[in-house]
C-alpha positions, 0 to 999 in steps of 0.5 A: 486433504484434498479440499484443503489443496483445491481451497489453498492450491495457489497460495501454497504454490505461491508460498513453495515458489517464495520459500524456494526464492530464499533458499535459492538466494541464500545458498547462491548469493550475489548470483542469485541476481541472475534471476533477477529480470524473470522477477522484474518482468513479473512486475513490469507485466504488473504495472502494465496492467495498473494504468487501464485497469485503473480508468476502465474499472472506476469509471465503468463503476461509476458510469453504472451506479444509477444514483449519484447518491450512492456514489457520494455515501461511497466517498464520504464513508471511504474517506472517514474509513481511511482516516481512522484506520490510519489514525489506529495504525499510528496509535498502535505504533506510539504506543509500541514504541512506549513500551518496548524501545526500538532502538537501544543503542544504535551507533549510527554514523551521521552523512551531511545532507542538504535540504532541498526546497520544497514548493508545496503548492506547486506539489499539491497542483501535481498531485490532483492534476497533469498539463497534458493528457499523455501524461495520465497514462503513467502509473507515476500520475495515478491521483490526477488519473483516478481524479480525470477517471471519476470525471469521465465516469459521471460524463457517461453517467449524465447521458441519457440512452447513450450511457447504457451502451457506453457504460456497458462497454466499459464494464465489459473491458473491465472484465477483460481486465480482471481475465489478463490479471489472471492470465499474468498471475499464473505466472506469479510462482515464477516471478516471485520465486525469482524476485525474492532470490534476487532480493535475498541474494542482493541485500541479505547482508545489507540488512543486518546492522546498527537497523536491526532491533529497530526493523526486528520491531517494526516487523514484529509489531507489523504481524500483531497489526495484521492479525489483531486489526484486520481481524477486527476490521473484517468481524466489524464488517461482516462477523465471524463469516467476514474473519474467515472470508478476510485470511482466506483470500488475502494471501495473494495481494499479501506476498505480492505486496511483499515481494513487489514493495509497491501498492500499485503492482500489487492492485490487480492482486488486491482487486482479484481478492476483492471479487473473490471475497464477494465484495460490491463491484462499484465499491471495490473498483473505486476504492481500491484505486483510491487507496492504492494511492490514498490510503497507507496504514503501514506509511502511518506506523513507519512514521512513527517509528521514524520519529522515535528512532530519531529521537532516541539517537539524538539523545531527545526524549520522546514524550510529551502530549504535543509530541504525542500530538504532532507525530500523530498528526504527521503520520495520519498526513503521510498516510492519507494526504502525502501518500497522493503527492509526487515525493510526498514521503520526502515532505513528510520526512522534512515535516518530522525534521523540521517540526522537531528541530532536527539537524539536516544529518537526520534525512540519511538515517530516515531514508535508510529507516523507510528503506529496511521498514518498506515491504512489511510497511507495504504489505500493510499498505495494500492489505488495509485497503481490502480491510477498509473496503471490507468496512466501506462495503458494509457501511455503504450497503 
């Protein structure tokens, strides 16, 4: 018993705090929202860490890698793993919605929506760059920050004698940031308890309605995916030890993602988890920040659910090879490419509506679906980054 408590003390404390928060939310209902500021403080602390954390972890890792050949291999394996895992998640959800109807006889009142015109070219530019350096110092521009940090890391690595000193300094600050994460996580039990209390108190009634069956279906499929496929990925990475190591350390990123509904806010917990799992720091510090922006297995699955949902309520048959291929293409794009574009979710929804010929009224429906599945989708996005990093570590090393 003492050994179990020693190994799982912090996860058990977090679990207890979340359960306590949910109970408070159920008992006090809307009055529980008075605790929301305590939860918001925790989320804000995590967001505050993200930008310097991304900069120093990536730049120190890249500048310290002696062989650019290894770095190229990391990126090559990373993108292959990201695409394959997103494709697997989309196919799993596609098979699931064909076996079990996730909608039933849902009756939805449609509100009039307007189709927003989007310049894809400008969105791609916004995805990759910003017009001013100070704009890099924002969590809203993570991909431009990552690209700048990678270039900066290369710039440091190209120096000769000076590179060791600069790289060492960057590495030291990166370690400081990890210590900051450890300090902030001491507040996690209070922050998560307050956050879940406010969440349940404020939205408990709204999550029960015509979308209930679809929501329950998605949550169950996410749990199955979590248990089955992450066990497979971790086994491929490091055998039985990998599976044990994965499930022993994944609790904190899981509850952080469920509580914050943010891949970026969960990044500090993911980096700490990777360190505890013994994943190569060069690989973890490079792939996890990029994965938080451009690897969304949960979002891929949500895209399939949105498409199946619209087909059902508009009386269309969700069948045919062309229908399936378009659905898979949209889901993979949503999970790997458009997730890094500002407003990428809107672009993905526009693709669904336009490619399948749905009316404009489909937009509020998709927005609602996205809202109710956000917690488990974010959880898979975050946890998927760790399992993918394990695979990348396996094939790079």
